[in-house]
C-alpha positions as CSV (number, residue, x, y, z in Angstrom):
1,M,1.3,14.8,-44.2
2,R,4.1,17.3,-43.7
3,P,2.0,20.5,-44.2
4,L,-0.5,19.1,-41.6
5,I,2.2,18.5,-39.1
6,L,3.6,21.9,-39.7
7,R,0.2,23.5,-39.1
8,L,-0.2,21.6,-35.9
9,W,3.2,22.8,-34.7
10,L,2.4,26.4,-35.5
11,A,-0.9,26.1,-33.6
12,V,1.0,25.6,-30.3
13,P,0.5,28.9,-28.4
14,L,3.7,30.9,-28.1
15,A,3.0,31.5,-24.5
16,C,3.6,27.8,-23.8
17,L,7.3,27.0,-24.4
18,W,9.6,24.1,-23.6
19,F,12.9,25.5,-22.5
20,T,15.8,23.1,-22.6
21,G,19.5,23.1,-22.2
22,V,20.0,20.1,-24.4
23,A,19.0,19.3,-28.0
24,L,15.7,17.6,-27.5
25,A,12.6,17.7,-29.7
26,Q,9.9,20.1,-28.4
27,P,6.9,18.1,-27.1
28,P,3.7,19.5,-28.7
29,L,1.0,21.0,-26.6
30,L,-2.0,18.9,-27.5
31,W,-4.5,21.2,-25.8
32,A,-5.1,23.6,-23.0
33,T,-8.7,24.0,-21.7
34,R,-9.9,26.7,-19.4
35,L,-13.0,26.6,-17.3
36,N,-14.1,30.2,-16.9
37,D,-17.0,30.3,-14.4
38,A,-18.4,32.6,-11.7
39,T,-16.5,31.1,-8.7
40,N,-13.0,31.4,-7.5
41,D,-11.6,27.9,-8.2
42,S,-8.5,26.7,-6.4
43,N,-6.3,23.7,-5.5
44,P,-7.5,21.3,-8.2
45,I,-6.7,17.6,-8.0
46,L,-6.5,15.2,-10.9
47,T,-7.1,11.6,-12.0
48,V,-7.5,9.7,-15.3
49,D,-9.4,6.6,-16.4
50,S,-8.2,3.8,-18.7
51,A,-9.7,5.6,-21.8
52,G,-7.7,8.8,-21.1
53,N,-10.7,10.8,-19.8
54,L,-9.6,13.3,-17.1
55,Y,-11.3,14.3,-13.9
56,V,-10.5,17.4,-11.9
57,A,-12.0,18.3,-8.5
58,C,-11.4,21.7,-6.8
59,E,-12.8,24.1,-4.3
60,A,-15.3,26.5,-5.9
61,H,-15.6,29.6,-3.6
62,H,-18.6,31.9,-4.0
63,L,-17.5,35.5,-3.3
64,D,-21.0,36.7,-2.6
65,T,-22.0,34.2,0.0
66,Q,-18.5,33.1,1.1
67,Q,-19.5,29.5,0.8
68,S,-17.4,26.8,-1.0
69,D,-18.7,23.9,-3.1
70,I,-16.9,20.9,-4.6
71,L,-16.5,21.4,-8.3
72,L,-15.9,18.3,-10.6
73,I,-14.9,18.6,-14.2
74,K,-14.7,15.8,-16.8
75,Y,-12.6,16.2,-19.9
76,N,-12.3,13.7,-22.8
77,A,-8.9,12.7,-24.0
78,Q,-9.0,15.6,-26.5
79,G,-9.5,18.2,-23.8
80,A,-13.2,18.9,-24.4
81,I,-15.2,19.5,-21.2
82,Q,-17.9,16.8,-21.1
83,W,-19.6,18.1,-18.0
84,T,-19.2,20.0,-14.7
85,R,-20.9,19.3,-11.4
86,L,-21.2,21.4,-8.2
87,F,-21.8,19.8,-4.9
88,N,-23.3,21.9,-2.1
89,G,-23.8,19.8,1.0
90,T,-26.7,19.9,3.5
91,G,-25.0,22.6,5.6
92,N,-25.0,25.0,2.6
93,Y,-21.6,26.4,3.7
94,H,-18.2,24.8,3.2
95,D,-17.6,21.6,1.1
96,I,-13.9,21.0,0.4
97,P,-12.4,18.2,-1.7
98,S,-9.2,16.4,-0.6
99,G,-8.9,13.4,-2.9
100,I,-10.1,12.0,-6.2
101,A,-10.1,8.5,-7.8
102,V,-11.8,6.7,-10.7
103,D,-12.7,3.0,-10.8
104,S,-12.4,0.5,-13.7
105,V,-15.8,1.5,-15.2
106,G,-15.4,5.2,-15.0
107,N,-17.2,6.1,-11.7
108,V,-15.6,9.0,-9.9
109,Y,-15.1,9.3,-6.2
110,I,-14.2,12.4,-4.3
111,S,-13.3,12.7,-0.6
112,G,-13.3,15.8,1.5
113,Y,-15.3,17.4,4.3
114,S,-18.5,19.3,4.6
115,W,-20.0,21.6,7.2
116,R,-23.3,20.3,8.5
117,G,-24.4,22.8,11.1
118,Y,-23.4,23.7,14.7
119,V,-23.7,21.0,17.4
120,F,-25.8,23.3,19.6
121,A,-28.3,23.6,16.7
122,G,-28.6,19.9,16.1
123,G,-25.8,19.7,13.5
124,T,-22.6,17.7,13.4
125,E,-20.2,20.5,12.2
126,Y,-17.5,19.2,9.8
127,D,-17.9,15.5,8.7
128,Y,-16.0,13.3,6.3
129,T,-17.6,13.5,2.9
130,L,-17.5,10.9,0.1
131,L,-19.2,11.4,-3.3
132,K,-19.7,9.0,-6.1
133,Y,-20.5,10.2,-9.7
134,S,-21.4,8.0,-12.7
135,P,-19.3,8.4,-15.9
136,S,-22.1,10.6,-17.2
137,G,-22.0,12.9,-14.2
138,N,-24.9,11.8,-12.1
139,L,-24.4,12.0,-8.4
140,L,-25.1,8.4,-7.4
141,W,-24.7,9.0,-3.6
142,A,-23.1,11.1,-0.9
143,R,-22.0,9.6,2.3
144,Y,-20.7,11.2,5.6
145,Y,-18.8,10.0,8.6
146,N,-19.3,11.8,12.0
147,G,-17.1,10.9,14.9
148,P,-18.2,10.4,18.5
149,S,-17.4,13.8,20.0
150,S,-20.6,15.6,18.8
151,Q,-22.5,13.3,21.2
152,T,-20.9,14.7,24.3
153,T,-19.2,18.0,23.5
154,A,-19.9,21.2,21.6
155,I,-17.1,20.5,19.2
156,S,-17.3,18.0,16.3
157,D,-14.6,18.1,13.7
158,D,-14.1,15.3,11.2
159,K,-12.1,16.0,8.1
160,A,-11.1,13.4,5.5
161,Y,-7.7,14.2,3.8
162,S,-7.2,11.2,1.5
163,L,-8.9,8.3,-0.2
164,A,-7.9,5.1,-2.0
165,L,-9.7,2.4,-3.9
166,D,-9.1,-1.3,-3.9
167,S,-9.4,-3.7,-6.8
168,S,-13.0,-4.6,-5.8
169,G,-14.1,-1.0,-5.9
170,N,-14.2,-0.4,-2.1
171,I,-13.2,3.1,-0.9
172,Y,-11.1,4.0,2.1
173,L,-10.9,7.4,3.7
174,T,-8.6,8.7,6.4
175,G,-8.2,12.0,8.2
176,F,-8.6,13.8,11.6
177,S,-11.6,13.1,13.7
178,S,-12.4,14.6,17.1
179,A,-13.1,12.4,20.1
180,V,-13.4,12.8,23.9
181,N,-10.5,12.0,26.2
182,P,-11.0,10.6,29.7
183,Q,-10.9,14.1,31.2
184,G,-13.9,15.0,29.1
185,S,-12.1,17.4,26.7
186,V,-11.7,17.0,22.9
187,R,-8.8,15.2,21.3
188,Y,-8.2,14.1,17.7
189,E,-7.7,10.6,16.4
190,I,-6.9,8.9,13.1
191,A,-10.2,7.7,11.7
192,T,-10.1,5.3,8.8
193,V,-13.4,4.4,7.2
194,K,-14.2,1.8,4.5
195,F,-17.3,2.1,2.2
196,S,-18.4,-0.5,-0.4
197,A,-18.9,0.5,-4.0
198,D,-22.7,1.1,-3.3
199,G,-21.9,3.5,-0.5
200,V,-22.5,1.2,2.5
201,Q,-20.1,1.8,5.4
202,Q,-18.2,-1.4,6.1
203,W,-16.2,-0.4,9.1
204,A,-14.6,2.6,10.8
205,R,-11.4,2.2,12.8
206,R,-10.0,4.8,15.2
207,F,-6.4,5.0,16.3
208,H,-5.0,7.1,19.2
209,L,-1.3,7.1,20.3
210,P,-0.9,8.1,23.9
211,P,0.2,10.6,25.2
212,F,-0.6,12.6,22.0
213,E,-3.9,14.4,21.8
214,G,-3.8,15.6,18.2
215,D,-3.6,12.5,16.0
216,G,-4.7,12.5,12.4
217,G,-4.5,10.6,9.1
218,I,-2.7,12.3,6.2
219,K,-2.7,9.6,3.4
220,V,-4.3,6.2,2.8
221,R,-3.1,3.7,0.2
222,V,-4.0,0.1,-0.7
223,D,-1.5,-2.3,-2.1
224,S,-2.0,-5.3,-4.4
225,L,-1.7,-7.7,-1.5
226,G,-4.8,-6.5,0.3
227,H,-3.2,-4.2,2.9
228,V,-4.5,-0.8,3.8
229,Y,-1.8,1.7,4.8
230,V,-2.5,4.9,6.7
231,A,0.2,7.5,7.4
232,G,-0.6,10.0,10.0
233,Q,0.7,12.2,12.7
234,G,0.7,12.1,16.5
235,T,1.1,15.6,18.0
236,D,0.9,17.0,21.5
237,R,0.9,20.6,20.3
238,I,-2.6,21.1,21.8
239,T,-1.3,20.7,25.3
240,G,2.2,22.0,24.6
241,G,3.9,18.9,25.9
242,R,5.9,16.4,23.8
243,G,6.8,16.8,20.2
244,D,5.3,15.0,17.2
245,A,5.7,11.4,15.8
246,V,5.0,9.8,12.4
247,I,2.4,7.1,12.6
248,L,2.1,4.3,10.1
249,L,-0.8,1.8,10.3
250,Q,-1.5,-1.4,8.3
251,Y,-5.0,-2.8,8.3
252,D,-6.3,-5.8,6.4
253,L,-9.4,-5.4,4.1
254,A,-11.7,-6.4,7.0
255,G,-10.4,-3.6,9.2
256,N,-8.2,-5.6,11.5
257,L,-5.1,-3.7,12.6
258,N,-2.1,-5.8,11.6
259,W,0.5,-3.4,13.1
260,S,1.3,0.1,14.0
261,R,4.6,1.9,13.8
262,T,5.9,5.2,15.0
263,F,8.9,7.2,14.0
264,S,10.6,10.1,15.6
265,A,14.2,11.2,15.1
266,A,14.5,11.6,18.9
267,A,13.9,8.5,21.0
268,T,12.2,10.7,23.6
269,L,9.6,11.9,21.1
270,T,10.7,15.5,21.7
271,D,11.4,16.2,18.0
272,F,8.6,17.4,15.6
273,E,7.8,15.2,12.7
274,Q,5.1,15.8,10.0
275,P,4.3,13.3,7.3
276,F,3.0,14.6,3.9
277,D,3.0,11.7,1.5
278,L,2.7,8.0,1.3
279,T,3.1,5.4,-1.5
280,V,3.3,1.7,-1.7
281,D,5.0,-0.6,-4.3
282,A,4.1,-4.0,-5.8
283,Q,5.8,-5.9,-3.0
284,G,3.8,-4.1,-0.3
285,N,6.6,-1.9,0.9
286,A,5.4,1.5,2.2
287,Y,7.2,4.8,1.9
288,V,6.5,7.9,4.0
289,V,8.1,11.3,3.6
290,G,7.9,14.6,5.5
291,Y,10.0,16.7,7.7
292,T,11.8,16.3,11.1
293,W,12.6,19.3,13.3
294,P,14.4,19.2,16.7
295,G,12.6,22.3,17.9
296,A,15.4,24.6,17.0
297,G,17.3,25.3,13.9
298,R,16.0,24.1,10.5
299,R,13.8,21.3,9.3
300,D,15.1,18.3,7.2
301,F,13.6,15.8,4.9
302,F,12.8,12.3,6.2
303,T,12.2,9.3,4.0
304,L,11.0,6.0,5.6
305,K,10.7,2.5,3.9
306,Y,8.8,-0.2,5.7
307,H,8.4,-3.8,4.6
308,A,4.9,-5.3,4.5
309,D,5.5,-7.0,7.8
310,G,6.1,-3.7,9.5
311,T,9.9,-3.9,9.6
312,L,11.6,-0.6,9.1
313,A,13.9,-1.3,6.1
314,W,15.6,2.1,6.3
315,S,15.2,5.7,7.3
316,R,17.0,8.6,5.8
317,I,17.4,12.3,6.9
318,W,18.5,14.9,4.4
319,G,19.2,18.6,4.8
320,R,20.6,20.9,2.1
321,S,22.6,22.7,4.8
322,T,22.1,24.3,8.1
323,D,21.0,27.5,6.3
324,Y,18.0,25.7,4.6
325,D,14.6,24.7,5.9
326,D,13.8,21.5,4.0
327,V,10.3,19.9,3.8
328,A,9.6,16.7,1.8
329,L,6.1,16.8,0.2
330,S,6.0,14.1,-2.5
331,V,7.3,10.6,-3.1
332,V,7.1,8.1,-6.0
333,V,8.7,4.7,-6.5
334,D,9.7,3.1,-9.8
335,S,9.5,-0.6,-10.8
336,A,13.1,-1.2,-9.7
337,G,12.4,0.2,-6.2
338,N,14.2,3.5,-6.7
339,V,12.6,6.2,-4.6
340,Y,12.2,9.8,-5.7
341,V,11.4,12.5,-3.1
342,A,10.6,16.1,-3.8
343,G,10.1,19.0,-1.4
344,E,10.8,22.6,-0.6
345,S,14.2,24.0,0.4
346,D,13.9,27.4,1.9
347,T,16.4,29.9,3.3
348,H,13.7,32.1,4.9
349,D,15.4,35.2,3.5
350,T,15.2,37.4,0.4
351,I,18.5,36.3,-1.1
352,D,17.6,32.8,-2.3
353,G,14.0,32.3,-1.5
354,T,12.5,28.8,-1.8
355,D,13.8,26.1,-4.2
356,I,12.6,22.6,-5.0
357,A,14.9,19.7,-4.0
358,L,14.6,16.4,-5.7
359,L,16.4,13.3,-4.3
360,K,16.8,9.8,-5.7
361,Y,17.5,6.8,-3.4
362,D,18.0,3.2,-4.6
363,A,16.0,0.4,-3.2
364,N,18.5,0.0,-0.3
365,G,18.3,3.7,0.7
366,T,21.6,4.8,-0.8
367,L,21.3,8.4,-2.1
368,Q,22.0,8.4,-5.8
369,W,21.7,12.1,-6.5
370,T,20.2,15.4,-5.5
371,R,19.0,18.1,-7.8
372,I,17.8,21.7,-7.1
373,F,15.3,23.4,-9.3
374,E,14.5,27.1,-9.3
375,G,13.1,29.8,-11.6
376,D,15.1,32.7,-12.9
377,R,13.9,35.1,-10.3
378,V,14.7,35.1,-6.6
379,D,11.4,34.2,-5.1
380,F,9.5,31.1,-4.3
381,E,9.2,27.7,-6.0
382,N,6.7,25.5,-4.1
383,Q,4.3,22.6,-3.9
384,P,6.2,20.0,-6.0
385,H,4.4,17.0,-7.5
386,L,6.0,13.9,-9.0
387,A,5.1,11.5,-11.8
388,L,7.1,8.7,-13.6
389,D,6.8,7.6,-17.2
390,R,7.3,4.1,-18.7
391,A,11.0,4.7,-19.3
392,G,11.7,5.6,-15.7
393,N,12.1,9.3,-16.3
394,V,10.7,11.5,-13.4
395,Y,8.7,14.7,-13.9
396,M,8.7,17.2,-11.1
397,G,5.9,19.8,-11.4
398,C,5.7,22.9,-9.2
399,R,4.8,26.6,-9.0
400,A,7.9,28.5,-10.1
401,D,8.5,32.3,-10.3
402,W,9.9,33.7,-13.5
403,S,11.0,37.3,-14.3
404,N,8.8,37.9,-17.3
405,T,5.6,36.0,-16.4
406,N,5.4,35.7,-12.5
407,Y,4.3,32.2,-11.5
408,D,4.0,29.5,-14.2
409,Y,3.2,25.9,-14.4
410,S,6.8,24.6,-14.3
411,I,7.8,21.0,-14.9
412,A,11.3,19.6,-15.0
413,K,12.1,16.2,-16.6
414,Y,15.0,14.3,-15.2
415,L,16.5,11.1,-16.7
416,P,17.1,8.2,-14.3
417,D,20.8,9.2,-13.9
418,G,19.7,12.7,-12.8
419,T,20.3,14.6,-16.0
420,L,17.9,17.5,-16.4
421,A,16.5,16.7,-19.8
422,S,14.2,19.7,-20.2
423,T,12.0,22.2,-18.3
424,L,8.5,23.0,-19.4
425,R,6.6,26.2,-18.6
426,Y,3.0,27.0,-19.2
427,N,1.8,30.6,-19.0
428,A,-1.7,31.4,-20.2
429,S,-2.1,34.6,-22.2
430,N,-2.8,37.7,-20.1
431,S,-2.6,35.8,-16.9
432,T,-1.0,37.1,-13.7
433,D,-0.2,33.8,-12.0
434,D,-0.4,30.2,-13.2
435,L,-0.3,27.9,-10.1
436,L,0.2,24.2,-10.8
437,S,-1.6,21.9,-8.4
438,D,-1.3,18.4,-9.8
439,L,0.1,16.4,-12.7
440,L,0.1,12.8,-14.0
441,I,1.2,10.7,-16.9
442,D,-1.9,9.3,-18.7
443,P,-2.2,5.8,-20.2
444,A,-1.0,7.0,-23.6
445,G,2.2,8.4,-22.0
446,N,1.1,12.1,-22.2
447,L,1.8,14.6,-19.5
448,V,-1.3,16.3,-18.0
449,A,-1.2,19.1,-15.5
450,T,-3.8,21.2,-13.9
451,G,-3.9,24.3,-11.7
452,S,-5.5,27.6,-10.9
453,V,-4.8,30.5,-13.2
454,Y,-5.5,34.1,-12.2
455,F,-6.3,37.0,-14.6
456,S,-6.4,40.7,-13.8
457,N,-10.1,40.9,-14.4
458,T,-11.3,37.5,-13.0
459,Y,-10.9,35.2,-10.0
460,G,-9.1,31.9,-10.2
461,D,-10.0,29.6,-13.2
462,I,-9.0,26.0,-13.8
463,I,-6.7,25.4,-16.8
464,T,-5.8,21.8,-17.6
465,V,-3.0,21.2,-20.2
466,K,-1.9,18.1,-22.0
467,Y,1.5,17.5,-23.7
468,R,2.8,14.7,-25.8
469,L,6.0,13.6,-24.2
470,A,7.0,10.5,-26.1
471,L,8.9,10.3,-29.3
472,A,6.1,10.4,-32.0
473,G,5.4,6.8,-33.1
474,D,7.2,5.2,-30.1
475,V,4.2,3.3,-29.0
476,D,5.9,0.9,-26.5
477,G,7.9,3.8,-25.0
478,N,11.3,2.2,-25.3
479,G,12.8,5.2,-27.1
480,C,13.0,3.6,-30.6
481,V,10.3,3.7,-33.3
482,D,10.6,0.3,-34.8
483,D,8.8,-2.9,-36.0
484,A,7.3,-3.5,-32.5
485,D,5.5,-0.1,-32.6
486,L,4.3,-0.7,-36.1
487,L,2.8,-4.0,-35.1
488,Q,1.1,-2.6,-32.1
489,V,-0.7,0.0,-34.3
490,L,-1.6,-2.6,-36.9
491,F,-3.1,-5.0,-34.3
492,A,-5.1,-2.2,-32.7
493,F,-6.2,-0.7,-36.0
494,G,-9.9,0.3,-36.0
495,C,-10.0,0.8,-32.2
496,S,-12.4,3.7,-31.3
497,A,-12.5,3.7,-27.5
498,G,-9.9,3.2,-24.8
499,C,-7.2,2.7,-27.4
500,G,-4.2,3.5,-25.3
501,A,-0.8,4.3,-26.7
502,E,-1.7,2.9,-30.2
503,D,-3.8,6.1,-30.6
504,V,-0.6,7.9,-31.5
505,N,-2.2,11.3,-32.3
506,G,-4.6,11.2,-29.4
507,D,-7.8,11.7,-31.5
508,G,-9.6,8.8,-29.8
509,M,-9.2,6.2,-32.6
510,V,-6.5,4.1,-34.2
511,D,-6.5,4.7,-37.9
512,D,-4.3,5.5,-40.9
513,A,-3.1,8.8,-39.3
514,D,-1.5,6.9,-36.5
515,L,0.0,4.4,-38.9
516,L,1.5,7.3,-40.9
517,I,3.1,8.8,-37.8
518,V,4.9,5.6,-37.0
519,L,6.1,5.2,-40.6
520,F,7.1,8.9,-40.9
521,N,9.3,8.5,-37.7
522,F,10.5,5.0,-38.3
523,G,14.0,4.5,-37.1
524,Q,14.0,7.5,-34.8
525,G,15.9,7.0,-31.6
526,C,17.1,3.5,-32.6
């Protein structure tokens, strides 16, 4: 057994290192898979099913025709690409993905928007797009939503930016959708649309907050209580009047608006607020993050918590200092109600560049700690993403600049008390930049990240990587390899599909190899 383990460790590419300031075991790279195709692939998004299969959607740009298609990739749990699919809509021009999800039986849903021809030529310009693929990669259906403005004006602009699934397999989209104001000119509204699992539109709800003329949905989430939450923005930048406001809507599953709430740091709505992320917890509380800006000086993080009845539980504003421009981009909540917020903190100069700020609030909104993450070169760290493991550790992934490798996938692990446990970097051999775009923790407790990687002789390719984070043999994730872990493996022995954490070595089955790993590490961490 030891020679095999030694060979596996030596097989980890030297370009992929786990740098740590504390004495922790190096998590092994299980695999790194590159899709090298003829298009420039960018901004991938990621999801996972209960069996550990991974799905990545991205924009695939054709340099010769300047059109963009939606590219979908399926990997099995061992990193082998099962299939790829390109979607080119009826307009044969731009098809851009914005969200991805998978249902309980492995069907994949992608939201986005597609160009469908100019209005004056009989088209509807950009429309919401929703795609459904089977587990084997068959396109089951494509659906569109076109708002009302194309019927009366020469502008039709409907772009879905987020999707969510409920427990019955219904799909919800939200985004920006053009409409016509009483003066006959175009304005934008928040349009939220529900489709059934077989692709039938159930309802469409539009929301407009006067006096704003530029409303739009940013994120949609569904809680376990049957509430549909939409976070959006009301803006008057089109007419140059008032500032912006954050909009939070709650619908029931039938499309009835339960309540709407607005937030602005200035009661006169003269500040500028932009939401970027939304999440919900098991109690139906909703959390929204973004930035607030008074119109002069620097921007600051805002974090909002609303109860399920629409009551504002608390709001928090955070700024690193008056010298920094701070924009919150990602939020996650753990089972105890602790809230983690990550965003960019920028000096707008060449001295410090952009860093990543990570904040932790408790359930009552009390700030527990703040951490700043940066590479070793004065440049830009940006686009943070967050994930939580079963032990409550938080993983912050971003694009970070390093002196010897330029941009790398960079992921920092923080313990619940804010201790930086370790920092992972992935740099593909001979690449110029490795730009992380998304990450998650899979059902077996492994860390998966995806992004666009650029090489000197190619355009962007998608590389997805998977690391084993947990202590080898710690099946239940409590930090100790003990009798409970051994029993879990024994009870699952012989499993060959959807095995979960009992498949300790991640080879798709629970067998004697998994049992030996538990026995070999028995007592570790206890």
